[in-house]
C-alpha positions as CSV (number, residue, x, y, z in Angstrom):
1,M,86.6,-9.5,135.0
2,I,83.9,-10.8,132.6
3,R,81.4,-10.8,135.5
4,I,82.1,-7.1,136.3
5,L,81.6,-6.2,132.6
6,V,78.3,-8.1,132.5
7,F,77.1,-6.4,135.7
8,L,78.1,-3.0,134.3
9,A,76.3,-3.7,131.1
10,L,73.1,-4.7,132.9
11,L,73.2,-1.7,135.1
12,F,73.7,0.5,132.1
13,A,70.6,-1.1,130.4
14,V,68.4,-0.6,133.5
15,A,69.5,3.1,133.7
16,A,68.8,3.6,130.0
17,G,65.4,2.0,130.4
18,F,64.4,4.3,133.3
19,A,65.7,7.3,131.4
20,W,63.6,6.3,128.4
21,L,60.5,6.1,130.7
22,A,61.3,9.5,132.3
23,D,61.3,11.1,128.8
24,R,57.9,9.7,128.1
25,P,55.7,10.4,131.1
26,G,52.2,8.8,131.4
27,D,49.6,7.6,133.9
28,I,48.4,4.1,134.9
29,A,44.8,3.6,136.3
30,L,43.7,0.3,137.9
31,V,40.0,-0.3,138.9
32,W,39.4,-3.4,140.9
33,Q,36.4,-4.3,143.3
34,G,35.2,-0.7,143.3
35,Y,38.6,0.7,144.0
36,E,40.5,2.8,141.6
37,V,44.3,3.2,141.8
38,R,46.0,5.8,139.6
39,T,49.7,6.5,139.4
40,S,52.4,7.6,137.0
41,L,54.2,5.2,134.8
42,M,57.6,5.7,136.5
43,V,56.3,4.9,140.0
44,A,54.6,1.8,138.6
45,A,57.8,0.6,137.1
46,I,59.8,1.2,140.3
47,S,57.2,-0.6,142.3
48,L,57.2,-3.6,140.0
49,A,61.0,-3.9,140.2
50,A,60.9,-3.7,144.0
51,L,58.3,-6.5,144.0
52,F,60.5,-8.7,142.0
53,V,63.5,-8.1,144.3
54,A,61.3,-8.9,147.3
55,L,60.1,-12.1,145.8
56,A,63.7,-13.1,145.0
57,V,64.8,-12.5,148.6
58,L,61.9,-14.4,149.9
59,A,62.6,-17.4,147.7
60,F,66.3,-17.4,148.8
61,L,65.3,-17.4,152.5
62,L,62.8,-20.2,152.0
63,T,65.4,-22.3,150.1
64,T,68.0,-21.7,152.8
65,I,65.7,-22.8,155.6
66,L,64.8,-26.0,153.7
67,R,68.4,-26.8,152.9
68,A,69.7,-25.9,156.4
69,P,70.1,-29.6,157.6
70,R,72.0,-30.6,154.5
71,I,74.3,-27.5,154.7
72,F,75.0,-28.3,158.4
73,G,75.8,-31.9,157.5
74,D,78.2,-30.8,154.7
75,W,79.9,-28.4,157.1
76,M,80.4,-31.1,159.7
77,S,81.7,-33.6,157.0
78,G,84.1,-31.0,155.7
79,R,85.5,-30.5,159.1
80,R,86.0,-34.2,159.5
81,R,87.7,-34.6,156.1
82,D,89.9,-31.6,157.0
83,R,90.9,-33.4,160.2
84,G,91.6,-36.6,158.2
85,F,93.8,-34.9,155.7
86,R,95.7,-33.1,158.5
87,A,96.3,-36.6,160.0
88,L,97.4,-37.9,156.6
89,S,99.8,-35.0,156.1
90,R,101.3,-35.4,159.5
91,G,101.6,-39.1,158.9
92,M,103.5,-38.6,155.7
93,V,105.8,-36.1,157.5
94,A,106.4,-38.8,160.2
95,V,107.3,-41.4,157.6
96,G,109.7,-39.0,156.0
97,S,111.3,-38.3,159.4
98,G,111.4,-41.9,160.4
99,D,109.0,-41.6,163.4
100,V,107.5,-45.0,163.3
101,K,105.1,-44.5,166.3
102,R,103.6,-41.3,165.0
103,A,103.4,-42.7,161.5
104,K,101.3,-45.7,162.6
105,R,99.1,-43.5,164.8
106,Y,98.3,-41.0,162.1
107,S,97.8,-43.9,159.5
108,I,95.1,-45.5,161.7
109,E,93.4,-42.1,162.3
110,S,93.4,-41.0,158.7
111,R,92.1,-44.4,157.5
112,K,89.3,-44.3,160.1
113,I,88.2,-40.8,158.8
114,L,89.0,-41.0,155.1
115,G,88.5,-44.7,154.5
116,S,90.3,-46.4,151.5
117,E,91.6,-43.2,150.0
118,P,94.7,-43.8,147.8
119,M,96.9,-41.7,150.1
120,T,95.7,-43.5,153.2
121,L,96.6,-46.8,151.7
122,L,100.0,-45.4,150.7
123,L,100.6,-44.1,154.2
124,A,99.6,-47.5,155.7
125,A,102.0,-49.2,153.4
126,Q,104.9,-46.9,154.1
127,S,104.4,-47.0,157.8
128,A,104.4,-50.8,157.7
129,Q,107.6,-50.7,155.6
130,L,109.1,-48.3,158.1
131,S,108.3,-50.6,161.0
132,G,109.4,-53.8,159.2
133,D,105.9,-55.2,158.9
134,A,106.2,-56.9,155.5
135,P,102.8,-58.6,155.6
136,G,101.1,-55.3,156.5
137,A,102.8,-53.5,153.6
138,R,101.8,-56.2,151.2
139,A,98.2,-56.1,152.4
140,A,98.1,-52.3,151.8
141,F,99.6,-52.6,148.3
142,E,97.3,-55.5,147.4
143,A,94.3,-53.3,148.4
144,M,95.5,-50.7,145.8
145,L,95.1,-53.2,143.0
146,D,91.3,-53.0,143.2
147,E,91.3,-49.4,141.9
148,P,92.6,-48.4,138.5
149,E,94.1,-45.2,139.7
150,T,96.2,-46.9,142.4
151,K,96.9,-50.2,140.6
152,Q,100.3,-49.1,139.3
153,L,101.3,-47.9,142.7
154,G,100.3,-51.2,144.2
155,L,102.3,-53.2,141.6
156,R,105.3,-51.1,142.3
157,G,105.1,-51.6,146.0
158,L,104.6,-55.4,145.6
159,F,107.6,-55.5,143.3
160,V,109.8,-53.8,145.9
161,E,108.6,-56.1,148.6
162,A,109.2,-59.2,146.5
163,E,112.7,-58.0,145.7
164,R,113.4,-57.3,149.4
165,A,112.3,-60.8,150.3
166,G,114.4,-62.4,147.5
167,E,111.3,-63.7,145.7
168,Q,112.5,-63.2,142.1
169,E,109.7,-65.0,140.4
170,A,107.1,-62.9,142.2
171,A,109.0,-59.7,141.4
172,R,109.2,-60.6,137.7
173,H,105.4,-61.3,137.7
174,F,104.7,-57.9,139.1
175,A,107.0,-56.2,136.7
176,E,105.4,-58.0,133.7
177,E,101.9,-57.0,134.9
178,A,103.0,-53.4,135.4
179,H,104.7,-53.3,132.0
180,A,101.6,-54.7,130.3
181,T,99.4,-52.2,132.1
182,A,101.6,-49.2,131.3
183,P,104.6,-49.7,129.0
184,S,105.8,-46.2,129.8
185,L,106.7,-47.1,133.4
186,A,110.5,-46.9,133.5
187,W,110.9,-49.2,136.5
188,A,108.7,-51.9,135.1
189,G,110.4,-51.9,131.6
190,N,113.9,-51.9,133.0
191,A,113.2,-54.5,135.6
192,L,111.5,-56.9,133.2
193,F,114.3,-56.5,130.7
194,A,116.9,-57.3,133.3
195,Y,115.0,-60.4,134.5
196,Q,114.6,-61.7,130.9
197,A,118.3,-61.1,130.1
198,A,119.4,-62.9,133.3
199,D,117.1,-65.9,132.5
200,A,118.5,-66.1,128.9
201,D,115.0,-65.3,127.5
202,W,116.5,-63.6,124.5
203,R,113.3,-63.4,122.5
204,G,111.4,-61.8,125.3
205,A,114.2,-59.4,126.1
206,L,114.3,-58.3,122.4
207,L,110.5,-57.5,122.6
208,T,110.9,-55.6,125.8
209,L,113.8,-53.6,124.5
210,G,111.8,-52.6,121.5
211,S,108.9,-51.5,123.8
212,N,111.3,-49.6,126.0
213,L,112.8,-47.8,123.0
214,Q,109.3,-46.9,121.7
215,A,108.5,-45.5,125.2
216,K,111.8,-43.6,125.1
217,L,113.1,-45.3,128.2
218,V,116.4,-46.0,126.5
219,S,118.4,-44.0,124.0
220,R,118.6,-45.2,120.4
221,S,122.3,-45.8,120.5
222,E,122.1,-47.8,123.7
223,A,119.2,-49.8,122.4
224,H,121.2,-50.7,119.3
225,R,124.1,-51.9,121.4
226,L,121.9,-53.9,123.7
227,R,120.0,-55.4,120.7
228,A,123.3,-56.4,119.1
229,V,124.3,-58.2,122.3
230,L,120.9,-60.0,122.5
231,L,121.1,-61.0,118.9
232,T,124.6,-62.4,119.4
233,A,123.5,-64.3,122.5
234,R,120.5,-65.8,120.7
235,G,122.7,-66.6,117.7
236,Q,125.1,-68.5,119.9
237,S,122.3,-70.5,121.4
238,L,121.0,-71.4,117.9
239,E,124.4,-72.0,116.2
240,A,124.3,-75.8,116.5
241,S,120.6,-76.4,116.0
242,E,119.5,-73.7,113.5
243,P,122.6,-72.3,111.8
244,D,120.7,-70.3,109.1
245,E,118.7,-68.3,111.7
246,A,121.8,-67.9,113.8
247,R,123.7,-66.5,110.8
248,A,120.9,-64.0,110.1
249,L,120.9,-62.9,113.8
250,A,124.7,-62.5,113.8
251,L,124.7,-60.4,110.6
252,E,122.0,-58.1,112.0
253,A,124.1,-57.7,115.2
254,V,127.2,-56.8,113.2
255,K,125.2,-54.1,111.4
256,L,124.1,-52.6,114.7
257,A,127.5,-52.9,116.4
258,P,130.4,-53.5,114.0
259,G,132.9,-53.4,116.9
260,L,131.2,-56.1,118.9
261,V,133.8,-58.8,118.8
262,P,131.6,-61.9,119.6
263,A,129.1,-60.9,117.0
264,A,131.8,-60.5,114.3
265,R,133.4,-63.8,115.2
266,L,130.0,-65.6,115.2
267,A,129.0,-64.1,111.8
268,A,132.4,-65.0,110.3
269,R,132.3,-68.5,111.6
270,L,128.8,-69.2,110.3
271,L,129.6,-67.6,106.9
272,A,132.8,-69.6,106.6
273,R,130.9,-72.8,107.5
274,N,128.6,-72.0,104.6
275,G,131.5,-71.5,102.3
276,D,131.2,-67.7,102.0
277,F,134.8,-67.0,103.0
278,R,135.0,-63.6,101.2
279,R,132.1,-62.1,103.2
280,A,133.4,-63.6,106.4
281,S,136.7,-61.9,105.8
282,K,135.1,-58.6,105.1
283,I,133.2,-58.7,108.4
284,L,136.3,-59.4,110.4
285,E,138.2,-56.7,108.5
286,A,135.5,-54.2,109.4
287,A,135.6,-55.2,113.0
288,W,139.4,-54.9,113.0
289,R,139.2,-51.4,111.6
290,E,136.7,-50.5,114.4
291,A,138.9,-51.9,117.2
292,P,141.8,-54.4,116.8
293,H,141.3,-57.4,119.0
294,P,143.3,-60.6,119.4
295,E,140.2,-62.8,119.0
296,I,139.4,-61.0,115.7
297,A,143.0,-61.7,114.6
298,E,142.7,-65.3,115.5
299,A,139.4,-65.7,113.6
300,Y,140.8,-63.9,110.6
301,L,143.9,-66.1,110.4
302,D,141.8,-69.2,110.7
303,V,138.9,-68.0,108.5
304,R,139.5,-70.8,106.0
305,P,140.2,-74.1,107.8
306,G,143.0,-76.1,106.4
307,D,145.0,-73.3,104.9
308,A,148.7,-73.5,104.9
309,A,150.8,-71.4,107.3
310,G,152.0,-69.2,104.5
311,D,148.4,-68.2,103.7
312,R,147.8,-67.4,107.3
313,L,150.9,-65.2,107.3
314,K,149.6,-63.3,104.3
315,R,146.3,-62.6,106.1
316,A,148.3,-61.4,109.1
317,E,150.1,-59.0,106.8
318,K,146.7,-57.8,105.5
319,L,145.8,-56.9,109.1
320,V,148.9,-54.8,109.4
321,T,147.9,-52.8,106.4
322,L,144.5,-52.2,107.9
323,R,145.8,-50.9,111.2
324,P,149.6,-50.3,110.8
325,N,150.1,-48.4,114.0
326,S,148.4,-50.9,116.3
327,A,150.3,-53.3,118.5
328,E,147.7,-55.9,117.9
329,S,148.6,-55.9,114.2
330,R,152.2,-56.6,115.2
331,Y,151.2,-59.4,117.5
332,A,149.0,-61.0,114.8
333,L,151.9,-60.8,112.3
334,A,154.3,-62.3,114.8
335,R,151.9,-65.1,115.5
336,G,151.5,-65.9,111.8
337,A,155.2,-65.7,111.2
338,I,156.0,-68.1,114.1
339,D,153.4,-70.6,112.7
340,A,155.0,-70.3,109.3
341,R,158.5,-70.7,110.8
342,D,159.5,-67.3,109.5
343,Y,161.3,-66.3,112.6
344,A,163.1,-63.3,111.1
345,A,159.7,-61.8,110.2
346,A,158.5,-62.6,113.7
347,R,161.5,-60.9,115.3
348,E,161.0,-57.8,113.1
349,A,157.3,-57.6,114.0
350,L,157.9,-57.9,117.8
351,A,160.8,-55.4,117.6
352,A,158.4,-52.9,116.1
353,I,156.2,-53.0,119.3
354,N,156.7,-50.0,121.6
355,E,158.3,-50.7,125.0
356,T,155.1,-49.6,126.8
357,E,153.0,-52.2,124.9
358,R,155.3,-55.2,125.6
359,T,153.1,-57.3,127.9
360,E,153.1,-60.9,129.1
361,R,152.1,-62.0,125.6
362,F,155.2,-60.4,124.2
363,C,157.4,-62.3,126.5
364,L,155.6,-65.6,125.9
365,L,155.9,-65.2,122.2
366,M,159.6,-64.5,122.6
367,A,160.0,-67.6,124.7
368,E,158.2,-69.7,122.2
369,M,160.3,-68.3,119.3
370,E,163.6,-68.8,121.1
371,E,162.7,-72.4,121.8
372,A,161.4,-73.1,118.4
373,S,164.1,-71.3,116.3
374,E,167.3,-71.9,118.3
375,G,166.3,-74.5,120.8
376,D,167.7,-72.2,123.5
377,R,165.9,-73.3,126.7
378,G,167.9,-70.8,128.7
379,R,166.6,-67.8,126.8
380,A,163.2,-69.3,126.8
381,R,163.2,-69.6,130.6
382,E,164.5,-66.0,130.8
383,W,161.5,-64.7,128.8
384,L,159.1,-66.8,130.9
385,S,160.5,-65.2,134.0
386,R,160.1,-61.8,132.5
387,A,156.5,-62.7,131.7
388,L,155.7,-63.0,135.4
389,R,156.7,-59.3,135.9
390,A,155.5,-57.9,132.6
391,P,152.3,-55.8,132.4
392,R,149.2,-57.9,132.1
393,D,147.4,-58.3,128.8
394,P,143.7,-57.2,128.4
395,V,141.2,-59.9,129.3
396,W,137.5,-60.3,129.4
397,M,136.3,-58.9,132.7
398,A,132.8,-58.5,134.3
399,D,132.1,-57.1,137.7
400,G,135.7,-57.2,138.7
401,Y,136.4,-60.8,137.7
402,V,138.4,-62.3,134.9
403,F,136.8,-64.8,132.5
404,R,138.3,-66.8,129.6
405,A,135.5,-66.0,127.1
406,W,132.9,-63.4,126.5
407,A,129.3,-64.0,127.7
408,P,126.2,-61.8,127.1
409,V,125.3,-61.8,130.8
410,S,127.6,-61.5,133.8
411,P,127.5,-64.7,135.9
412,V,128.2,-62.5,139.0
413,S,125.5,-59.9,138.8
414,G,123.3,-61.1,135.9
415,R,123.7,-57.8,134.1
416,L,123.5,-57.7,130.3
417,D,126.6,-56.4,128.4
418,A,128.7,-56.4,131.5
419,F,131.9,-57.8,129.9
420,E,134.7,-55.5,129.0
421,W,138.0,-56.1,127.3
422,R,140.5,-54.4,129.6
423,V,143.6,-54.9,131.7
424,P,142.8,-56.3,135.2
425,T,143.5,-53.9,138.0
426,L,145.2,-55.0,141.2
427,A,143.5,-54.7,144.6
428,L,144.7,-51.9,146.9
429,E,146.8,-52.9,149.8
430,G,144.6,-54.0,152.7
431,E,141.4,-54.2,150.6
432,D,139.3,-57.2,151.6
433,R,137.9,-58.2,148.2
434,P,136.7,-61.7,147.3
435,V,138.0,-63.4,144.2
436,L,136.7,-66.3,142.2
437,D,138.9,-69.3,142.4
438,L,138.6,-73.0,141.4
439,V,138.8,-75.3,144.4
440,P,137.5,-78.9,144.6
441,P,134.5,-79.3,146.9
442,P,134.9,-81.3,150.1
443,G,134.6,-85.1,149.6
444,T,135.4,-85.1,145.8
445,A,138.2,-87.1,144.3
446,P,141.3,-85.3,143.1
447,D,140.5,-86.1,139.5
448,E,137.0,-84.7,139.5
449,P,136.4,-81.3,138.0
450,P,136.5,-78.5,140.5
451,L,133.5,-76.3,141.2
452,L,133.3,-72.5,141.3
453,E,133.4,-71.1,144.9
454,I,134.1,-67.7,146.4
455,E,137.3,-67.7,148.4
456,P,138.5,-65.0,150.9
457,A,140.5,-62.2,149.6
458,T,144.0,-62.9,148.4
459,P,146.9,-61.3,150.2
460,P,147.9,-57.8,148.9
461,T,151.1,-59.2,147.4
462,S,149.3,-61.6,145.0
463,R,147.2,-60.9,141.9
464,P,143.6,-60.9,143.0
465,F,142.0,-62.1,139.9
466,A,141.8,-65.8,138.8
467,K,140.1,-67.2,135.8
468,A,136.4,-67.9,136.5
469,E,136.1,-71.2,134.6
470,P,133.8,-73.8,136.2
471,A,134.4,-77.5,135.6
472,V,137.8,-76.9,134.0
473,S,141.0,-78.1,135.8
474,P,143.8,-75.5,135.9
475,A,146.6,-76.6,133.6
476,K,150.0,-77.3,135.1
477,P,152.7,-75.0,133.8
478,A,155.2,-76.7,131.4
479,P,158.9,-75.7,131.3
480,V,158.5,-74.3,127.8
481,P,154.8,-73.7,126.9
482,Q,153.8,-73.8,123.3
483,V,151.4,-70.9,122.5
484,P,148.7,-71.9,119.9
485,A,147.6,-68.4,119.2
486,A,148.5,-64.9,120.5
487,S,144.9,-64.1,121.4
488,A,144.4,-67.3,123.4
489,Q,147.2,-66.5,125.9
490,E,145.7,-65.9,129.4
491,P,147.4,-64.0,132.2
492,V,148.6,-66.2,135.0
493,A,147.4,-65.3,138.5
494,A,150.6,-65.6,140.5
495,P,152.5,-63.3,142.9
496,P,155.2,-61.1,141.4
497,L,158.7,-62.6,141.6
498,P,161.5,-60.7,143.1
499,D,164.2,-59.3,140.9
500,D,166.6,-62.1,140.0
501,P,170.2,-60.9,139.6
502,G,170.9,-63.8,137.3
503,I,168.4,-62.7,134.7
504,D,169.5,-60.2,132.2
505,D,166.6,-57.9,131.5
506,G,168.4,-54.7,130.8
507,P,168.8,-52.8,127.5
508,A,171.1,-55.6,126.1
509,A,168.2,-58.1,126.4
510,V,165.9,-55.7,124.5
511,D,168.4,-55.5,121.7
512,R,168.1,-59.2,121.1
513,L,164.7,-58.5,119.5
514,R,166.4,-56.8,116.6
515,L,167.6,-58.8,113.6
516,Q,171.2,-59.9,113.6
């Protein structure tokens, strides 16, 4: 549009000039070598303009003739590049459609024509991956590292190839290099963070998490949760050697995630060890308000070592006032009352629990109370039998397996913050699902600690989750087990028992919970 306006302006200027000359006529006389040329001013101006146009056309023709070889060469080169890009395009289509033969043929053709263009290297790598040629794919990706514009693509390809080959050290190296080159790369930041967490490199994982947050690869709320888990993990590793630093890390984790049970327990334990029982209690109370948990109740009752059973019972009553409608509050109160030998208060606390919330722990507490208060072994056995058929209590689970204690990283998948406090689910009938079990390795003595092995799936009639506890022998069940704390009770992996007509588990048995 601007060019048209400029052309019209120039044309208007020329027309105005000729009109100006036409309004002012005159003659021009030229005498040269005895010749005299006389003409009007208008004719002389037109002749001069025509001369300039002719000179311009002549200069263009001479320039075209001189540049003809180069123009012809550029035309031939353009046709060759067009042919190379057509081969490249067809090769990418062949890779997408899974045609290995055509992909390799077009890869070779495009590389012959275009040389080491980034897209030709990518086509060569993808065609090699499609045909299963891992060395060829690595060679193509390594060639990309020489150019700054293709370095990130090469590192990504080498990372994928290393992961496919199971070379975790090499994959981590490529992720680190890519993250250092471009911190905004999502795959590099997430992969490096996962590797550092799996290797218990808590300090490095904290730095990478901060870099990922700055690059907006993770949301702020998720980053706070992950940072709290990492701080708790690092605090646990420094608890014995550097308690002051571990306490600072635990307090920061509690601020970021008040409901993180391991962080609250670690902070309270370290504060209590330092004599600050008041602050330790406040942290546990805040965690209890966030989400009641049996491990929080256990830590709160034992916050001051050496206290009498009556003091522990008073602290249990404080938990009830903080969350009066929670079943965990009633369980904590019952635990404290049994330890204080106040069996009437224990019965009242257990009777206040709803029918839907009476789990294995409820039955085991009743069995312990019957044995301790009345010495009635018959009733104790009855409650133990009910415990086998009662709903299971929540436990720490990660990747479908049950564990006795929380850990920052899942030992199954290596994923950070994989542990959840929930009720174990039963496998569907006919589902072939492996479970973790403790079995002694071949050739070991019976008294040696068993090792963790993966066993075939349990039958559909049995509970498919066993405690994943390496180097710990499973305890033999006693006739009347004594429960040290309500939160420490673990579900027993055993098949459900058939209904026993000799056991009274009807409404009359439930009424026994009420005070006489």
